[in-house]
C-alpha positions in Angstrom: 150.3 178.4 95.7 148.6 181.8 95.8 144.9 181.7 94.8 143.3 184.5 92.9 139.9 185.5 91.5 139.9 185.9 87.7 139.2 189.5 86.6 136.0 190.2 84.9 137.4 193.2 83.0 137.1 193.2 79.3 140.3 194.4 77.6 139.7 197.8 75.9 139.8 197.8 72.1 139.1 194.1 71.9 142.8 193.3 72.0 143.7 195.2 68.8 146.4 197.8 68.7 145.0 201.3 68.0 145.5 202.4 64.4 146.3 205.8 63.2 143.9 206.9 60.4 145.6 207.5 57.1 144.5 210.1 54.7 143.4 208.9 51.2 146.5 210.6 49.8 148.9 208.9 52.2 147.2 205.5 51.6 147.4 205.9 47.8 151.1 206.8 48.2 151.8 203.6 50.2 150.0 201.5 47.7 151.8 203.0 44.8 155.1 202.5 46.5 154.4 198.8 47.2 153.0 198.1 43.7 156.1 199.7 42.0 158.6 198.0 44.4 161.1 196.3 42.0 162.7 194.0 44.6 160.6 191.0 43.7 161.0 189.3 47.0 158.4 186.8 48.0 156.8 188.9 50.8 156.3 191.9 48.4 154.8 189.6 45.8 152.3 188.2 48.3 151.3 191.7 49.5 150.7 192.8 45.9 148.5 189.8 45.4 146.6 190.6 48.6 145.9 194.1 47.4 144.6 192.7 44.1 142.3 190.3 46.0 140.9 193.2 48.1 140.2 195.2 44.9 138.4 192.3 43.4 136.0 192.3 46.4 134.7 195.6 45.2 133.8 194.1 41.9 132.0 191.0 43.3 128.5 190.6 44.7 129.4 189.2 48.1 127.6 190.5 51.1 128.9 193.3 53.3 128.9 190.7 56.2 131.4 188.6 54.2 133.7 191.6 53.8 133.4 192.3 57.5 134.5 188.8 58.3 137.5 189.1 56.0 138.4 192.5 57.4 138.2 191.5 61.1 140.1 188.2 60.6 142.9 189.9 58.7 143.1 192.7 61.2 143.2 190.4 64.2 145.8 188.1 62.7 148.0 191.0 61.6 148.0 192.2 65.2 148.6 188.7 66.6 151.5 188.0 64.3 153.1 191.3 65.4 152.7 190.3 69.1 154.2 186.9 68.7 157.1 187.9 66.3 159.6 189.0 69.0 159.3 185.6 70.6 159.6 183.4 67.5 162.9 181.9 68.7 161.3 180.6 71.9 159.4 177.3 71.9 155.9 177.5 73.2 153.2 175.0 74.4 149.5 175.6 73.9 147.4 174.6 77.0 143.7 173.8 76.7 141.2 172.8 79.4 138.0 173.8 81.1 137.4 177.4 82.3 135.1 175.9 84.9 137.7 173.9 86.9 138.2 175.5 90.3 141.6 176.0 92.0 141.0 173.2 94.5 140.6 170.7 91.7 143.6 168.3 91.4 143.6 169.0 87.6 144.0 172.7 88.3 147.0 171.9 90.5 148.4 169.6 87.8 148.1 172.3 85.1 149.8 174.8 87.5 152.8 172.5 88.1 153.0 171.5 84.4 153.2 175.2 83.3 155.8 176.0 86.0 158.0 173.1 84.9 157.7 174.3 81.3 158.8 177.8 82.2 161.7 176.4 84.2 162.9 174.7 81.0 162.6 177.9 79.0 159.3 177.2 77.3 156.5 179.8 77.1 152.8 178.8 77.4 149.8 179.9 75.3 146.4 179.6 76.9 142.9 181.0 76.2 143.4 183.7 78.9 140.3 182.9 80.9 139.8 181.2 84.3 140.1 177.6 85.3 142.9 175.6 83.5 143.9 178.7 81.6 144.4 180.7 84.8 146.5 177.8 86.2 148.7 177.8 83.1 149.4 181.5 83.4 150.0 181.5 87.1 152.2 178.4 86.9 154.3 179.7 84.1 154.3 183.3 85.3 153.4 186.4 83.4 156.7 186.8 81.6 156.4 183.3 80.1 152.7 183.5 79.2 150.6 184.5 76.2 146.8 184.9 76.3 144.8 184.2 73.2 141.3 185.1 74.3 138.0 184.5 72.5 135.3 187.2 72.8 132.1 185.6 74.1 128.8 187.0 75.3 129.3 185.2 78.6 131.8 183.4 80.9 135.1 184.4 79.4 137.1 187.6 79.8 140.8 187.9 80.3 142.1 186.9 83.7 143.8 189.6 85.8 147.2 187.9 85.3 147.2 188.7 81.6 144.5 191.3 81.0 146.8 194.3 80.7 149.8 192.4 79.2 151.1 193.2 75.8 151.1 189.4 75.1 147.3 189.2 75.2 145.4 188.9 71.9 141.6 188.9 71.6 139.8 187.2 68.8 136.2 187.4 67.6 136.3 184.2 65.5 137.3 180.8 66.7 138.8 179.9 63.3 141.4 182.6 63.4 142.2 181.9 67.1 142.7 178.2 66.3 145.1 179.1 63.5 147.3 181.1 65.9 147.3 178.4 68.6 148.6 175.8 66.0 151.0 178.1 64.1 152.8 179.5 67.2 153.1 176.4 69.4 155.6 173.6 69.4 153.5 171.2 71.5 149.9 170.9 72.7 148.7 170.0 76.2 145.1 169.2 77.0 143.5 168.9 80.4 139.9 167.8 81.1 137.4 170.2 79.5 134.2 170.6 77.6 133.3 171.0 74.0 136.0 173.6 73.3 138.8 171.5 74.8 137.8 168.4 72.7 137.3 170.6 69.6 140.9 171.9 70.0 142.3 168.5 70.6 140.6 166.9 67.6 141.6 169.9 65.5 145.3 169.5 66.3 145.2 165.7 65.8 143.4 166.2 62.5 146.0 168.7 61.2 148.9 166.4 62.2 147.3 163.3 60.8 146.5 164.9 57.5 149.9 166.5 57.2 148.4 170.1 57.2 150.8 170.9 60.1 154.2 169.5 61.1 154.4 166.8 63.8 154.5 168.1 67.4 154.0 166.5 70.8 150.3 166.2 71.9 149.9 165.3 75.5 146.7 164.7 77.4 147.0 165.2 81.2 144.8 164.3 84.1 145.3 164.1 87.8 145.9 160.7 89.5 142.6 159.1 90.1 140.9 161.0 87.2 139.7 158.8 84.3 138.7 161.6 81.9 141.2 160.8 79.1 141.0 157.0 79.7 137.3 157.1 78.9 138.0 159.3 75.9 140.7 156.8 74.8 138.2 154.0 75.2 135.9 155.7 72.8 138.7 156.3 70.3 139.7 152.6 70.4 136.2 151.1 70.5 134.5 153.4 68.0 137.2 154.7 65.7 140.0 152.1 65.7 137.7 149.1 65.8 135.8 150.4 62.7 139.1 151.1 60.9 138.2 154.8 60.8 141.7 155.6 61.9 145.0 153.6 61.7 146.5 151.9 64.7 149.6 154.1 64.2 147.5 157.2 64.7 147.5 156.4 68.4 151.2 157.4 68.3 150.2 161.0 67.6 149.4 161.6 71.3 150.1 160.3 74.8 148.2 160.4 78.1 150.0 161.4 81.4 149.1 161.7 85.0 152.3 163.5 86.1 153.5 166.9 85.0 157.1 165.8 85.0 156.5 163.0 82.5 154.5 165.2 80.2 157.2 167.9 80.2 159.9 165.3 79.5 157.9 164.0 76.6 157.8 167.5 75.0 161.4 168.2 75.7 162.6 164.8 74.4 160.8 165.4 71.1 163.3 168.1 70.4 166.4 166.1 71.6 167.8 165.2 68.2 164.9 166.2 66.0 164.8 169.9 65.3 162.2 170.5 62.5 161.2 169.4 59.0 160.5 171.0 55.7 159.1 169.7 52.4 161.3 170.5 49.4 159.4 169.5 46.2 158.6 165.8 46.6 161.1 165.2 49.4 160.9 165.7 53.1 164.0 167.0 54.9 164.1 166.2 58.6 166.6 168.6 60.3 168.7 166.9 63.0 170.7 168.4 65.9 173.2 165.6 65.4 174.1 163.6 62.3 173.4 159.9 62.0 176.2 157.3 61.8 176.4 155.1 58.8 175.0 152.2 60.8 172.1 154.3 62.1 171.3 155.4 58.6 171.3 151.8 57.5 168.8 150.9 60.3 166.5 153.8 59.2 166.4 152.4 55.7 165.6 148.9 57.1 163.0 149.8 59.7 161.1 152.7 58.1 161.2 151.9 54.4 157.4 151.8 54.5 157.5 155.6 54.6 159.2 155.8 51.2 157.4 156.6 48.0 160.6 155.6 46.2 164.4 155.6 46.7 166.1 155.5 50.1 166.8 157.7 53.1 169.9 159.7 52.7 171.9 162.1 54.8 172.5 165.6 53.5 173.6 169.1 54.4 171.1 172.0 53.9 169.3 171.8 50.6 169.5 174.6 48.1 165.9 175.6 48.6 166.5 176.1 52.3 168.7 179.1 51.8 166.0 181.3 53.2 166.6 179.8 56.7 170.4 180.4 57.1 170.1 180.0 60.9 169.5 176.2 60.3 172.2 175.7 57.7 174.5 173.8 60.0 172.0 171.1 60.9 172.2 167.7 59.3 169.3 166.5 57.1 167.6 163.2 56.7 166.1 163.4 53.3 163.6 161.0 51.6 160.7 160.9 49.2 157.9 160.6 51.8 154.7 158.9 50.7 152.6 161.1 53.0 150.3 158.2 54.0 150.9 157.7 57.7 151.7 160.6 60.0 151.7 158.1 63.0 154.6 156.2 61.4 156.4 159.5 60.7 156.0 160.4 64.4 157.4 156.9 65.3 160.4 157.7 63.1 161.0 161.0 65.0 160.7 159.1 68.4 163.2 156.5 67.1 165.7 159.2 66.1 165.4 161.0 69.4 166.0 157.7 71.3 169.4 157.1 69.5 172.4 157.4 71.7 174.6 160.5 71.3 
């Protein structure tokens, strides 16, 4: 493996695409055109409401600093969404870990191999764009399969030279908007040993999945053979959280610990073996499946996972009427049920059970 020294260059323009100033007249014309658009589609409706919200800021007494935060966050997210949009059909894995882990560390080597295996299986990786584990993720996956989501800090972190001048680099001023992008754009999360930031990202993802604020995705914790970083973390989870009933036993199903890159990649790929995605439609949850269940398999679901039901039963269905805005998924079978939204760990176990069914 070729070793490199991370670049200390700071990307010009803080990662935002240069904007062409509009005259007041042009801006007024664009606003009028939007506000009088008769199409009534959902995107247009939301944009009209956003303009109304911005105008209300002028009438309120909030500080200029608050307006600056809103402006910067919206500007950065708009740019980030534009960067990621052409790749929305490709599954991606967010990789977190310490910027301070050197190339000779076995965990650096593990992250490098993990990212390379992901790219070989047509995944892309998203990392923080700095040195250490982030560098290993970019180098392992290769530039073409990498995104950089950098945080602008007064010290330590600037984009590494592998991604610094790549169009797939986005820089953020605020951690909250950066976190949103990591979760929104990824189909799995991988964490290597790290400091406060790594643990913060890990707990953030687990919290969002546990509370149902984001859809279930694989969360894998990796450490090199002989390293006990995540074992000690897991001891704390069991001894302090689980023993005090601060989490459910089933919450431990939301993540897994691995010492080998191959096993972790297999865990991620297997998650999407039969399961495709899910969507809430009113009070019901529709799990999209790559392959329909047999009558016997559907009967077993109703028997083994009836604790997930608020009422009724699991039923198999074609695409629901409310899913017409996703025509590319119309041919997938659905497992539809009135989910009680009480146990994300059990929902994850249902997905694992579905993926383990024979073809």
